[in-house]
ZADO-1210 file (C-alpha; in nm, 4 decimals, padded with zeros to 6 digits):
<atoms>
<atom x="-02.2587" y="-03.2286" z="03.0418" code="MET" pos="1"/>
<atom x="-02.0284" y="-03.5304" z="03.0585" code="LEU" pos="2"/>
<atom x="-01.7586" y="-03.4963" z="03.3237" code="HIS" pos="3"/>
<atom x="-01.4380" y="-03.6984" z="03.3248" code="GLN" pos="4"/>
<atom x="-01.5571" y="-04.0061" z="03.5187" code="LYS" pos="5"/>
<atom x="-01.8778" y="-04.0632" z="03.3156" code="PRO" pos="6"/>
<atom x="-01.6833" y="-03.9968" z="02.9955" code="LEU" pos="7"/>
<atom x="-01.4229" y="-04.2597" z="03.0784" code="SER" pos="8"/>
<atom x="-01.7009" y="-04.5004" z="03.1734" code="ASP" pos="9"/>
<atom x="-01.8646" y="-04.4439" z="02.8346" code="ALA" pos="10"/>
<atom x="-01.5367" y="-04.4878" z="02.6490" code="LEU" pos="11"/>
<atom x="-01.4698" y="-04.8162" z="02.8294" code="LYS" pos="12"/>
<atom x="-01.7629" y="-04.9618" z="02.6354" code="LEU" pos="13"/>
<atom x="-01.5822" y="-04.9175" z="02.3025" code="ILE" pos="14"/>
<atom x="-01.4904" y="-05.2554" z="02.1561" code="SER" pos="15"/>
<atom x="-01.1808" y="-05.3209" z="01.9414" code="PRO" pos="16"/>
<atom x="-01.2644" y="-05.2401" z="01.5806" code="GLY" pos="17"/>
<atom x="-01.5368" y="-04.9896" z="01.6776" code="GLN" pos="18"/>
<atom x="-01.5673" y="-04.6176" z="01.5974" code="VAL" pos="19"/>
<atom x="-01.7015" y="-04.3901" z="01.8715" code="GLN" pos="20"/>
<atom x="-01.7977" y="-04.0353" z="01.7749" code="ALA" pos="21"/>
<atom x="-01.7688" y="-03.7573" z="02.0354" code="VAL" pos="22"/>
<atom x="-01.9284" y="-03.4197" z="01.9604" code="LEU" pos="23"/>
<atom x="-01.7602" y="-03.1112" z="02.1124" code="CYS" pos="24"/>
<atom x="-01.7857" y="-02.7343" z="02.1032" code="LYS" pos="25"/>
<atom x="-01.4098" y="-02.6929" z="02.0717" code="ASN" pos="26"/>
<atom x="-01.2514" y="-03.0122" z="01.9432" code="THR" pos="27"/>
<atom x="-00.8861" y="-02.9114" z="01.9866" code="THR" pos="28"/>
<atom x="-00.9339" y="-02.7865" z="02.3433" code="SER" pos="29"/>
<atom x="-01.1490" y="-03.0853" z="02.4351" code="ASP" pos="30"/>
<atom x="-00.8721" y="-03.3202" z="02.3256" code="LEU" pos="31"/>
<atom x="-00.7246" y="-03.2584" z="02.6736" code="ALA" pos="32"/>
<atom x="-01.0509" y="-03.3817" z="02.8273" code="HIS" pos="33"/>
<atom x="-01.0349" y="-03.6910" z="02.6078" code="MET" pos="34"/>
<atom x="-00.6759" y="-03.7700" z="02.7017" code="LEU" pos="35"/>
<atom x="-00.7613" y="-03.7328" z="03.0706" code="ALA" pos="36"/>
<atom x="-01.0453" y="-03.9818" z="03.0253" code="ALA" pos="37"/>
<atom x="-00.8148" y="-04.2201" z="02.8378" code="VAL" pos="38"/>
<atom x="-00.5630" y="-04.1914" z="03.1214" code="ASN" pos="39"/>
<atom x="-00.8429" y="-04.2721" z="03.3657" code="ASP" pos="40"/>
<atom x="-00.9116" y="-04.5865" z="03.1611" code="MET" pos="41"/>
<atom x="-00.5407" y="-04.6784" z="03.1879" code="GLN" pos="42"/>
<atom x="-00.4940" y="-04.7461" z="02.8179" code="TRP" pos="43"/>
<atom x="-00.1380" y="-04.8486" z="02.7446" code="GLN" pos="44"/>
<atom x="-00.1106" y="-04.6140" z="02.4475" code="ARG" pos="45"/>
<atom x="-00.3358" y="-04.3907" z="02.2409" code="ALA" pos="46"/>
<atom x="-00.2184" y="-04.2205" z="01.9207" code="VAL" pos="47"/>
<atom x="-00.3753" y="-03.8866" z="01.8262" code="THR" pos="48"/>
<atom x="-00.4030" y="-03.6932" z="01.5012" code="HIS" pos="49"/>
<atom x="-00.5641" y="-03.3536" z="01.4321" code="ILE" pos="50"/>
<atom x="-00.6970" y="-03.2210" z="01.0993" code="TRP" pos="51"/>
<atom x="-00.7535" y="-02.8467" z="01.0678" code="ASP" pos="52"/>
<atom x="-00.9048" y="-02.9084" z="00.7239" code="LEU" pos="53"/>
<atom x="-01.0571" y="-03.2473" z="00.6520" code="LEU" pos="54"/>
<atom x="-00.9072" y="-03.4102" z="00.3387" code="PRO" pos="55"/>
<atom x="-01.0591" y="-03.6764" z="00.1139" code="ASN" pos="56"/>
<atom x="-01.0942" y="-04.0414" z="00.2105" code="GLN" pos="57"/>
<atom x="-00.7636" y="-04.1667" z="00.0708" code="ARG" pos="58"/>
<atom x="-00.5733" y="-03.8775" z="00.2279" code="GLN" pos="59"/>
<atom x="-00.7368" y="-03.9427" z="00.5666" code="VAL" pos="60"/>
<atom x="-00.6006" y="-04.2972" z="00.5543" code="ILE" pos="61"/>
<atom x="-00.2610" y="-04.1809" z="00.4284" code="ALA" pos="62"/>
<atom x="-00.2413" y="-03.9192" z="00.7054" code="ASP" pos="63"/>
<atom x="-00.3135" y="-04.1800" z="00.9723" code="VAL" pos="64"/>
<atom x="-00.0486" y="-04.4112" z="00.8272" code="VAL" pos="65"/>
<atom x="00.2029" y="-04.1240" z="00.8201" code="LYS" pos="66"/>
<atom x="00.1197" y="-04.0375" z="01.1816" code="THR" pos="67"/>
<atom x="00.1690" y="-04.3985" z="01.2935" code="LEU" pos="68"/>
<atom x="00.4972" y="-04.4053" z="01.0993" code="ALA" pos="69"/>
<atom x="00.6161" y="-04.0795" z="01.2590" code="GLN" pos="70"/>
<atom x="00.5215" y="-04.1963" z="01.6090" code="VAL" pos="71"/>
<atom x="00.6925" y="-04.5311" z="01.5449" code="SER" pos="72"/>
<atom x="01.0044" y="-04.3477" z="01.4312" code="PHE" pos="73"/>
<atom x="01.0082" y="-04.1343" z="01.7460" code="GLU" pos="74"/>
<atom x="00.9673" y="-04.4438" z="01.9662" code="LEU" pos="75"/>
<atom x="01.2286" y="-04.6454" z="01.7763" code="TRP" pos="76"/>
<atom x="01.3788" y="-04.8861" z="01.8768" code="PRO" pos="77"/>
<atom x="01.1189" y="-04.9573" z="02.1499" code="ALA" pos="78"/>
<atom x="00.8705" y="-05.1414" z="01.9247" code="TRP" pos="79"/>
<atom x="00.6293" y="-05.4162" z="02.0286" code="TYR" pos="80"/>
<atom x="00.6600" y="-05.2882" z="02.3887" code="GLN" pos="81"/>
<atom x="01.0162" y="-05.4211" z="02.4045" code="GLN" pos="82"/>
<atom x="01.3010" y="-05.1831" z="02.4845" code="ASP" pos="83"/>
<atom x="01.5908" y="-05.4135" z="02.3948" code="GLU" pos="84"/>
<atom x="01.4630" y="-05.5901" z="02.0851" code="LEU" pos="85"/>
<atom x="01.6488" y="-05.3820" z="01.8241" code="PHE" pos="86"/>
<atom x="01.9780" y="-05.1943" z="01.8138" code="ILE" pos="87"/>
<atom x="01.9027" y="-04.8258" z="01.7591" code="GLU" pos="88"/>
<atom x="02.1666" y="-04.7230" z="01.5051" code="SER" pos="89"/>
<atom x="02.2350" y="-05.0499" z="01.3295" code="GLY" pos="90"/>
<atom x="02.4750" y="-04.8775" z="01.0890" code="LEU" pos="91"/>
<atom x="02.7544" y="-05.1329" z="01.1241" code="SER" pos="92"/>
<atom x="02.7255" y="-05.4636" z="00.9392" code="ALA" pos="93"/>
<atom x="02.7100" y="-05.6507" z="01.2702" code="THR" pos="94"/>
<atom x="02.4337" y="-05.4301" z="01.4143" code="ASP" pos="95"/>
<atom x="02.2322" y="-05.4523" z="01.0936" code="ALA" pos="96"/>
<atom x="02.2656" y="-05.8319" z="01.0951" code="LEU" pos="97"/>
<atom x="02.1530" y="-05.8504" z="01.4577" code="MET" pos="98"/>
<atom x="01.8466" y="-05.6389" z="01.3788" code="ASN" pos="99"/>
<atom x="01.7622" y="-05.8618" z="01.0831" code="GLN" pos="100"/>
<atom x="01.7898" y="-06.1641" z="01.3119" code="HIS" pos="101"/>
<atom x="01.5603" y="-05.9915" z="01.5635" code="ALA" pos="102"/>
<atom x="01.3049" y="-05.9372" z="01.2849" code="CYS" pos="103"/>
<atom x="01.3052" y="-06.3078" z="01.1927" code="SER" pos="104"/>
<atom x="01.2847" y="-06.4181" z="01.5561" code="ALA" pos="105"/>
<atom x="00.9932" y="-06.1813" z="01.6199" code="LEU" pos="106"/>
<atom x="00.8041" y="-06.2946" z="01.3099" code="GLN" pos="107"/>
<atom x="00.8423" y="-06.6568" z="01.4161" code="ALA" pos="108"/>
<atom x="00.6468" y="-06.5864" z="01.7361" code="THR" pos="109"/>
<atom x="00.3848" y="-06.3511" z="01.5879" code="ARG" pos="110"/>
<atom x="00.2092" y="-06.4754" z="01.2787" code="GLU" pos="111"/>
<atom x="00.0511" y="-06.1392" z="01.1943" code="HIS" pos="112"/>
<atom x="00.3890" y="-05.9713" z="01.1326" code="ILE" pos="113"/>
<atom x="00.4949" y="-05.9137" z="00.7712" code="SER" pos="114"/>
<atom x="00.8656" y="-05.9941" z="00.7610" code="LEU" pos="115"/>
<atom x="00.9366" y="-05.8016" z="00.4351" code="PRO" pos="116"/>
<atom x="00.7705" y="-05.4912" z="00.5792" code="TRP" pos="117"/>
<atom x="00.9434" y="-05.5254" z="00.9165" code="LEU" pos="118"/>
<atom x="01.2908" y="-05.5645" z="00.7670" code="LYS" pos="119"/>
<atom x="01.2373" y="-05.2634" z="00.5410" code="THR" pos="120"/>
<atom x="01.0920" y="-05.0506" z="00.8224" code="ALA" pos="121"/>
<atom x="01.3770" y="-05.1410" z="01.0581" code="VAL" pos="122"/>
<atom x="01.6312" y="-05.0547" z="00.7899" code="GLN" pos="123"/>
<atom x="01.4634" y="-04.7160" z="00.7372" code="ALA" pos="124"/>
<atom x="01.4823" y="-04.6356" z="01.1093" code="CYS" pos="125"/>
<atom x="01.8455" y="-04.7464" z="01.1200" code="GLN" pos="126"/>
<atom x="01.9164" y="-04.4783" z="00.8596" code="HIS" pos="127"/>
<atom x="01.7165" y="-04.2137" z="01.0489" code="GLN" pos="128"/>
<atom x="01.4217" y="-04.2226" z="00.8073" code="LYS" pos="129"/>
<atom x="01.0527" y="-04.2316" z="00.8996" code="VAL" pos="130"/>
<atom x="00.9174" y="-04.5788" z="00.8055" code="PRO" pos="131"/>
<atom x="00.6480" y="-04.4547" z="00.5682" code="PHE" pos="132"/>
<atom x="00.7235" y="-04.7038" z="00.2912" code="LEU" pos="133"/>
<atom x="00.5785" y="-04.6177" z="-00.0478" code="ARG" pos="134"/>
<atom x="00.6594" y="-04.9631" z="-00.1894" code="ASP" pos="135"/>
<atom x="00.4065" y="-05.1186" z="00.0482" code="PHE" pos="136"/>
<atom x="00.0267" y="-05.0702" z="00.0237" code="PRO" pos="137"/>
<atom x="-00.1372" y="-04.8432" z="00.2806" code="LEU" pos="138"/>
<atom x="-00.3462" y="-05.1206" z="00.4346" code="ASN" pos="139"/>
<atom x="-00.0354" y="-05.3310" z="00.5037" code="LEU" pos="140"/>
<atom x="00.1538" y="-05.0358" z="00.6484" code="GLN" pos="141"/>
<atom x="-00.1459" y="-04.9449" z="00.8645" code="LEU" pos="142"/>
<atom x="-00.1787" y="-05.2885" z="01.0207" code="THR" pos="143"/>
<atom x="00.1956" y="-05.3416" z="01.0674" code="GLN" pos="144"/>
<atom x="00.2560" y="-05.0011" z="01.2271" code="LEU" pos="145"/>
<atom x="-00.0377" y="-05.0600" z="01.4611" code="ALA" pos="146"/>
<atom x="00.1162" y="-05.3933" z="01.5624" code="PHE" pos="147"/>
<atom x="00.4560" y="-05.2298" z="01.6215" code="ALA" pos="148"/>
<atom x="00.3070" y="-04.9597" z="01.8447" code="LEU" pos="149"/>
<atom x="00.0672" y="-05.1956" z="02.0246" code="GLU" pos="150"/>
<atom x="-00.1629" y="-04.9026" z="02.1045" code="SER" pos="151"/>
<atom x="-00.5113" y="-04.9401" z="02.2478" code="ASP" pos="152"/>
<atom x="-00.6662" y="-04.6980" z="02.0041" code="GLY" pos="153"/>
<atom x="-00.6612" y="-04.3870" z="01.7870" code="LEU" pos="154"/>
<atom x="-00.8040" y="-04.0466" z="01.8769" code="ILE" pos="155"/>
<atom x="-00.8794" y="-03.8580" z="01.5533" code="LEU" pos="156"/>
<atom x="-00.9806" y="-03.4924" z="01.5856" code="THR" pos="157"/>
<atom x="-01.1520" y="-03.2755" z="01.3235" code="ILE" pos="158"/>
<atom x="-01.1215" y="-02.8986" z="01.3784" code="SER" pos="159"/>
<atom x="-01.2901" y="-02.8083" z="01.0468" code="ASP" pos="160"/>
<atom x="-01.6499" y="-02.6999" z="01.1394" code="PRO" pos="161"/>
<atom x="-01.7950" y="-02.7404" z="00.7896" code="GLN" pos="162"/>
<atom x="-01.6068" y="-02.9904" z="00.5723" code="PRO" pos="163"/>
<atom x="-01.7373" y="-03.0700" z="00.2254" code="SER" pos="164"/>
<atom x="-01.9934" y="-03.3496" z="00.1857" code="SER" pos="165"/>
<atom x="-01.7613" y="-03.5842" z="-00.0011" code="HIS" pos="166"/>
<atom x="-01.4903" y="-03.5409" z="00.2647" code="CYS" pos="167"/>
<atom x="-01.7384" y="-03.6199" z="00.5425" code="LEU" pos="168"/>
<atom x="-01.8556" y="-03.9320" z="00.3639" code="LEU" pos="169"/>
<atom x="-01.4927" y="-04.0269" z="00.3083" code="GLY" pos="170"/>
<atom x="-01.4179" y="-03.9731" z="00.6795" code="LEU" pos="171"/>
<atom x="-01.6964" y="-04.2122" z="00.7845" code="ALA" pos="172"/>
<atom x="-01.5714" y="-04.4785" z="00.5455" code="LYS" pos="173"/>
<atom x="-01.2047" y="-04.4225" z="00.6325" code="ALA" pos="174"/>
<atom x="-01.2630" y="-04.4369" z="01.0101" code="ALA" pos="175"/>
<atom x="-01.4559" y="-04.7626" z="00.9792" code="THR" pos="176"/>
<atom x="-01.1909" y="-04.9044" z="00.7437" code="TRP" pos="177"/>
<atom x="-00.9064" y="-04.8078" z="00.9799" code="ILE" pos="178"/>
<atom x="-01.0857" y="-04.9587" z="01.2804" code="ALA" pos="179"/>
<atom x="-01.1421" y="-05.2819" z="01.0896" code="SER" pos="180"/>
<atom x="-00.7840" y="-05.3130" z="00.9613" code="HIS" pos="181"/>
<atom x="-00.6160" y="-05.2310" z="01.2925" code="THR" pos="182"/>
<atom x="-00.8798" y="-05.3830" z="01.5248" code="ASN" pos="183"/>
<atom x="-00.8349" y="-05.0597" z="01.7212" code="SER" pos="184"/>
<atom x="-01.0795" y="-04.8487" z="01.9155" code="ARG" pos="185"/>
<atom x="-01.1290" y="-04.5272" z="01.7182" code="ILE" pos="186"/>
<atom x="-01.2431" y="-04.2154" z="01.9039" code="ILE" pos="187"/>
<atom x="-01.3517" y="-03.9550" z="01.6504" code="LEU" pos="188"/>
<atom x="-01.3760" y="-03.6036" z="01.7981" code="ILE" pos="189"/>
<atom x="-01.6115" y="-03.3908" z="01.5869" code="LEU" pos="190"/>
<atom x="-01.7489" y="-03.0351" z="01.6054" code="PRO" pos="191"/>
<atom x="-02.1081" y="-03.0126" z="01.7287" code="GLU" pos="192"/>
<atom x="-02.1947" y="-02.8505" z="01.3956" code="SER" pos="193"/>
<atom x="-02.1701" y="-03.1972" z="01.2372" code="LEU" pos="194"/>
<atom x="-02.4215" y="-03.3597" z="01.4737" code="ALA" pos="195"/>
<atom x="-02.6894" y="-03.3831" z="01.2013" code="THR" pos="196"/>
<atom x="-02.4619" y="-03.4630" z="00.9086" code="SER" pos="197"/>
<atom x="-02.6236" y="-03.7219" z="00.6823" code="ASN" pos="198"/>
<atom x="-02.2809" y="-03.8208" z="00.5502" code="GLU" pos="199"/>
<atom x="-02.1711" y="-03.9248" z="00.8994" code="LEU" pos="200"/>
<atom x="-02.4909" y="-04.1133" z="00.9820" code="GLU" pos="201"/>
<atom x="-02.3114" y="-04.4505" z="00.9881" code="SER" pos="202"/>
<atom x="-02.0807" y="-04.3419" z="01.2725" code="ILE" pos="203"/>
<atom x="-02.2990" y="-04.0913" z="01.4615" code="LEU" pos="204"/>
<atom x="-02.5271" y="-04.3561" z="01.6141" code="TYR" pos="205"/>
<atom x="-02.4548" y="-04.3592" z="01.9870" code="GLY" pos="206"/>
<atom x="-02.2407" y="-04.0454" z="01.9664" code="ALA" pos="207"/>
<atom x="-02.1356" y="-03.8821" z="02.2939" code="ILE" pos="208"/>
<atom x="-02.2017" y="-03.5100" z="02.3306" code="THR" pos="209"/>
<atom x="-01.9330" y="-03.3401" z="02.5357" code="LEU" pos="210"/>
<atom x="-02.0521" y="-02.9917" z="02.6373" code="SER" pos="211"/>
<atom x="-01.7654" y="-02.7709" z="02.7427" code="THR" pos="212"/>
<atom x="-01.6856" y="-02.4020" z="02.7417" code="VAL" pos="213"/>
<atom x="-01.4348" y="-02.2196" z="02.5307" code="GLU" pos="214"/>
<atom x="-01.0720" y="-02.1711" z="02.6306" code="SER" pos="215"/>
<atom x="-01.0214" y="-01.9228" z="02.9126" code="VAL" pos="216"/>
<atom x="-00.6703" y="-01.8369" z="02.8061" code="PHE" pos="217"/>
<atom x="-00.7311" y="-01.8048" z="02.4313" code="GLN" pos="218"/>
<atom x="-00.3708" y="-01.8961" z="02.3613" code="GLN" pos="219"/>
<atom x="-00.2783" y="-02.0155" z="02.0139" code="PRO" pos="220"/>
<atom x="-00.1194" y="-02.3522" z="01.9579" code="GLN" pos="221"/>
<atom x="00.2561" y="-02.3085" z="01.9401" code="THR" pos="222"/>
<atom x="00.4453" y="-02.4233" z="01.6340" code="SER" pos="223"/>
<atom x="00.6389" y="-02.6704" z="01.8491" code="GLN" pos="224"/>
<atom x="00.3256" y="-02.8662" z="01.9435" code="GLU" pos="225"/>
<atom x="00.2766" y="-03.1461" z="01.6900" code="ALA" pos="226"/>
<atom x="-00.0484" y="-03.2316" z="01.5138" code="LYS" pos="227"/>
<atom x="-00.0090" y="-03.5871" z="01.6372" code="HIS" pos="228"/>
<atom x="00.1220" y="-03.7585" z="01.9447" code="THR" pos="229"/>
<atom x="00.1105" y="-04.0780" z="02.1496" code="ILE" pos="230"/>
<atom x="-00.0134" y="-04.0962" z="02.5055" code="PHE" pos="231"/>
<atom x="00.0901" y="-04.1998" z="02.7631" code="PRO" pos="232"/>
<atom x="00.4666" y="-04.2558" z="02.7537" code="ILE" pos="233"/>
<atom x="00.6402" y="-04.4270" z="03.0465" code="HIS" pos="234"/>
<atom x="00.9955" y="-04.4026" z="03.1736" code="GLY" pos="235"/>
<atom x="01.1408" y="-04.1650" z="02.9138" code="ARG" pos="236"/>
<atom x="01.0966" y="-03.8070" z="02.7849" code="PRO" pos="237"/>
<atom x="00.7961" y="-03.7779" z="02.5569" code="HIS" pos="238"/>
<atom x="00.9164" y="-03.7923" z="02.1933" code="PRO" pos="239"/>
<atom x="00.6727" y="-03.5166" z="02.0928" code="PHE" pos="240"/>
<atom x="00.7567" y="-03.2784" z="02.3790" code="SER" pos="241"/>
<atom x="01.0530" y="-03.0562" z="02.2906" code="PRO" pos="242"/>
<atom x="01.0431" y="-02.9264" z="02.6479" code="GLY" pos="243"/>
<atom x="01.0874" y="-03.2718" z="02.7996" code="GLU" pos="244"/>
<atom x="01.3632" y="-03.3512" z="02.5525" code="GLN" pos="245"/>
<atom x="01.5471" y="-03.0294" z="02.6384" code="LYS" pos="246"/>
<atom x="01.5129" y="-03.0784" z="03.0141" code="LEU" pos="247"/>
<atom x="01.6363" y="-03.4362" z="02.9788" code="ASP" pos="248"/>
<atom x="01.9571" y="-03.3121" z="02.8148" code="THR" pos="249"/>
<atom x="02.0187" y="-03.0412" z="03.0750" code="LEU" pos="250"/>
<atom x="01.9334" y="-03.2601" z="03.3747" code="LEU" pos="251"/>
<atom x="02.1759" y="-03.5261" z="03.2527" code="ALA" pos="252"/>
<atom x="02.4533" y="-03.2629" z="03.2630" code="GLN" pos="253"/>
<atom x="02.3682" y="-03.1433" z="03.6149" code="ASP" pos="254"/>
<atom x="02.5645" y="-03.3231" z="03.8862" code="THR" pos="255"/>
<atom x="02.3132" y="-03.2378" z="04.1603" code="GLU" pos="256"/>
<atom x="01.9935" y="-03.3314" z="03.9734" code="LEU" pos="257"/>
<atom x="02.0984" y="-03.5955" z="03.7177" code="ALA" pos="258"/>
<atom x="02.0288" y="-03.9002" z="03.9327" code="SER" pos="259"/>
<atom x="01.7077" y="-03.7774" z="04.0942" code="LEU" pos="260"/>
<atom x="01.4344" y="-03.7459" z="03.8347" code="PHE" pos="261"/>
<atom x="01.2561" y="-04.0012" z="03.6167" code="LYS" pos="262"/>
<atom x="01.0377" y="-03.9048" z="03.3217" code="PHE" pos="263"/>
<atom x="00.6704" y="-03.9956" z="03.2756" code="ASN" pos="264"/>
<atom x="00.6045" y="-04.1978" z="03.5866" code="GLN" pos="265"/>
<atom x="00.2697" y="-04.3348" z="03.6982" code="ARG" pos="266"/>
<atom x="00.1676" y="-04.2753" z="04.0595" code="LEU" pos="267"/>
<atom x="-00.1486" y="-04.3076" z="04.2663" code="GLN" pos="268"/>
<atom x="-00.2908" y="-04.0422" z="04.4975" code="SER" pos="269"/>
<atom x="-00.4525" y="-04.1072" z="04.8359" code="VAL" pos="270"/>
<atom x="-00.7849" y="-04.0656" z="04.6506" code="ARG" pos="271"/>
<atom x="-00.6824" y="-04.3683" z="04.4405" code="LEU" pos="272"/>
<atom x="-00.6555" y="-04.1579" z="04.1236" code="SER" pos="273"/>
<atom x="-00.3857" y="-04.2719" z="03.8806" code="ASP" pos="274"/>
<atom x="-00.1695" y="-04.0032" z="03.7198" code="TYR" pos="275"/>
<atom x="00.1225" y="-04.0024" z="03.4786" code="VAL" pos="276"/>
<atom x="00.3495" y="-03.7130" z="03.5768" code="VAL" pos="277"/>
<atom x="00.6122" y="-03.5574" z="03.3500" code="ASP" pos="278"/>
<atom x="00.9006" y="-03.5735" z="03.5991" code="LEU" pos="279"/>
<atom x="00.9202" y="-03.7427" z="03.9374" code="LEU" pos="280"/>
<atom x="01.1800" y="-03.7465" z="04.2135" code="TRP" pos="281"/>
<atom x="01.0412" y="-04.0526" z="04.3940" code="PRO" pos="282"/>
<atom x="01.2441" y="-04.0265" z="04.7152" code="GLU" pos="283"/>
<atom x="01.1733" y="-03.6548" z="04.7571" code="GLY" pos="284"/>
<atom x="00.8137" y="-03.6860" z="04.6332" code="ARG" pos="285"/>
<atom x="00.8608" y="-03.3931" z="04.3948" code="VAL" pos="286"/>
<atom x="00.6606" y="-03.3721" z="04.0708" code="VAL" pos="287"/>
<atom x="00.7523" y="-03.1411" z="03.7816" code="VAL" pos="288"/>
<atom x="00.4899" y="-03.0804" z="03.5101" code="GLU" pos="289"/>
<atom x="00.5678" y="-02.9114" z="03.1762" code="ILE" pos="290"/>
<atom x="00.2479" y="-02.7433" z="03.0609" code="ASP" pos="291"/>
<atom x="00.1777" y="-02.6702" z="02.6957" code="GLY" pos="292"/>
<atom x="-00.1204" y="-02.4615" z="02.5855" code="TYR" pos="293"/>
<atom x="-00.2987" y="-02.7300" z="02.3826" code="ARG" pos="294"/>
<atom x="-00.3738" y="-02.9552" z="02.6783" code="HIS" pos="295"/>
<atom x="-00.3709" y="-02.7023" z="02.9622" code="HIS" pos="296"/>
<atom x="-00.4897" y="-02.3710" z="02.8087" code="GLY" pos="297"/>
<atom x="-00.8635" y="-02.4282" z="02.8464" code="ASN" pos="298"/>
<atom x="-01.1126" y="-02.4330" z="03.1326" code="ARG" pos="299"/>
<atom x="-01.1205" y="-02.8126" z="03.1583" code="PHE" pos="300"/>
<atom x="-00.7415" y="-02.8372" z="03.1541" code="GLY" pos="301"/>
<atom x="-00.7121" y="-02.5616" z="03.4155" code="PHE" pos="302"/>
<atom x="-00.9691" y="-02.7272" z="03.6438" code="SER" pos="303"/>
<atom x="-00.8195" y="-03.0732" z="03.5928" code="SER" pos="304"/>
<atom x="-00.4708" y="-02.9448" z="03.6792" code="ASP" pos="305"/>
<atom x="-00.5993" y="-02.7849" z="04.0009" code="ARG" pos="306"/>
<atom x="-00.7683" y="-03.1067" z="04.1115" code="ASN" pos="307"/>
<atom x="-00.4582" y="-03.3064" z="04.0217" code="ARG" pos="308"/>
<atom x="-00.2391" y="-03.0688" z="04.2264" code="ASP" pos="309"/>
<atom x="-00.4804" y="-03.0951" z="04.5219" code="TYR" pos="310"/>
<atom x="-00.4726" y="-03.4754" z="04.5187" code="GLU" pos="311"/>
<atom x="-00.0929" y="-03.4815" z="04.4900" code="LEU" pos="312"/>
<atom x="-00.0610" y="-03.2227" z="04.7688" code="LEU" pos="313"/>
<atom x="-00.2645" y="-03.4280" z="05.0166" code="ILE" pos="314"/>
<atom x="-00.0586" y="-03.7302" z="04.9037" code="SER" pos="315"/>
<atom x="00.2555" y="-03.5454" z="05.0240" code="ASP" pos="316"/>
<atom x="00.3903" y="-03.4465" z="04.6804" code="TYR" pos="317"/>
<atom x="00.5243" y="-03.1036" z="04.5890" code="ILE" pos="318"/>
<atom x="00.4197" y="-03.0014" z="04.2357" code="VAL" pos="319"/>
<atom x="00.6208" y="-02.7543" z="04.0270" code="LEU" pos="320"/>
<atom x="00.4550" y="-02.6432" z="03.7023" code="ARG" pos="321"/>
<atom x="00.6749" y="-02.5042" z="03.4245" code="LEU" pos="322"/>
<atom x="00.5267" y="-02.3425" z="03.1097" code="PRO" pos="323"/>
<atom x="00.6488" y="-02.5259" z="02.7995" code="HIS" pos="324"/>
<atom x="00.7401" y="-02.1946" z="02.6351" code="ASP" pos="325"/>
<atom x="00.9590" y="-02.1023" z="02.9334" code="GLU" pos="326"/>
<atom x="01.1431" y="-02.4336" z="02.9157" code="VAL" pos="327"/>
<atom x="01.2104" y="-02.3814" z="02.5461" code="MET" pos="328"/>
<atom x="01.3133" y="-02.0151" z="02.5722" code="SER" pos="329"/>
<atom x="01.5120" y="-02.0252" z="02.8973" code="ASP" pos="330"/>
<atom x="01.5665" y="-02.3829" z="03.0130" code="ALA" pos="331"/>
<atom x="01.8413" y="-02.2756" z="03.2528" code="GLU" pos="332"/>
<atom x="01.5825" y="-02.0843" z="03.4580" code="VAL" pos="333"/>
<atom x="01.3618" y="-02.3948" z="03.4597" code="ALA" pos="334"/>
<atom x="01.6542" y="-02.6022" z="03.5891" code="ILE" pos="335"/>
<atom x="01.7182" y="-02.3496" z="03.8668" code="GLU" pos="336"/>
<atom x="01.3524" y="-02.3652" z="03.9704" code="LYS" pos="337"/>
<atom x="01.3774" y="-02.7441" z="03.9905" code="ILE" pos="338"/>
<atom x="01.6982" y="-02.7102" z="04.1925" code="ARG" pos="339"/>
<atom x="01.5305" y="-02.4660" z="04.4336" code="ASP" pos="340"/>
<atom x="01.2412" y="-02.7063" z="04.4926" code="VAL" pos="341"/>
<atom x="01.4789" y="-02.9990" z="04.5461" code="VAL" pos="342"/>
<atom x="01.6792" y="-02.8018" z="04.8052" code="ARG" pos="343"/>
<atom x="01.3591" y="-02.6832" z="04.9730" code="PHE" pos="344"/>
<atom x="01.2390" y="-03.0431" z="04.9941" code="ARG" pos="345"/>
<atom x="01.5693" y="-03.1541" z="05.1424" code="ARG" pos="346"/>
<atom x="01.5316" y="-02.8930" z="05.4154" code="GLN" pos="347"/>
<atom x="01.1835" y="-03.0305" z="05.4889" code="GLN" pos="348"/>
<atom x="01.2983" y="-03.3938" z="05.4992" code="LEU" pos="349"/>
<atom x="01.6184" y="-03.4407" z="05.7029" code="PRO" pos="350"/>
<atom x="01.6669" y="-03.7933" z="05.5678" code="SER" pos="351"/>
<atom x="01.7294" y="-03.6440" z="05.2222" code="LEU" pos="352"/>
<atom x="01.9827" y="-03.3772" z="05.3202" code="ARG" pos="353"/>
<atom x="02.2843" y="-03.5979" z="05.2718" code="GLU" pos="354"/>
<atom x="02.1526" y="-03.7695" z="04.9600" code="VAL" pos="355"/>
<atom x="02.3348" y="-03.6515" z="04.6479" code="ARG" pos="356"/>
</atoms>
């Protein structure tokens, strides 16, 4: 059985442009294990996509392009790891002109950028449209979106235990093609039932077998949890977490809490483990985590959360865990829980009692 540390060590050996297959008992549940390992490797960004049913080769590529386009749209205008490069709305003539100028200036410093694609993609985002551009070939869109996101890799997950032979062969070709065109590290999470697939022979060499147990909670994925995401996010609510987005809105309206918390902050425990926490009040050393079922509703996620809480506890942090469903159904209760913890912490730390 590969635990988190050995898994991250194995994944560190993946070179840009390489496909690494990982065989799992429960691919969707084990995605949480994979993301924890990626976090341990301190990747800047990893984009994920899940297929319940594996499509043909061309659709696999199209789905990845659409996912990169959707993630890029959600992160807009923070492309190329720059928060102030573009103007978000750009609906006025002046804003649109400034964005066009930013495109030209960016292309002048980065030879790999396609200026026609960038101008068209920026214009789409300005008009609140996902930059999946049918007038541009998929290979161009793939490379340009990967450049815009500047991610370290893609984590592609197949839930389908027995895809058809032609789809499996198409997956092997598509994964290799995507890795080559984006120069990304591709982690391909596959069911153990495909371990002897002849169609996947080209990408199964050196595969990692991740033996885990089934989910202990047996909770279904909620409709609000997307099939794709990007991880980690720093300094802002996660664009694919409705719970974080909702809490951000309510916290901003709360005079007592508005100035305290920052979203998706990296911190280090006394055990020298690095964690990205959903919400952090740095001065009060209070952490708030919003737990969805996909990444927390399995034995690995449960165990990982307990160890994380232990390390944060001995590092003098208070951790409040809020179920994602609770935040979505009754966010006011979630806010009151946060308020209670803040007031409790202020009673513990006299230096914070007068801080408002």
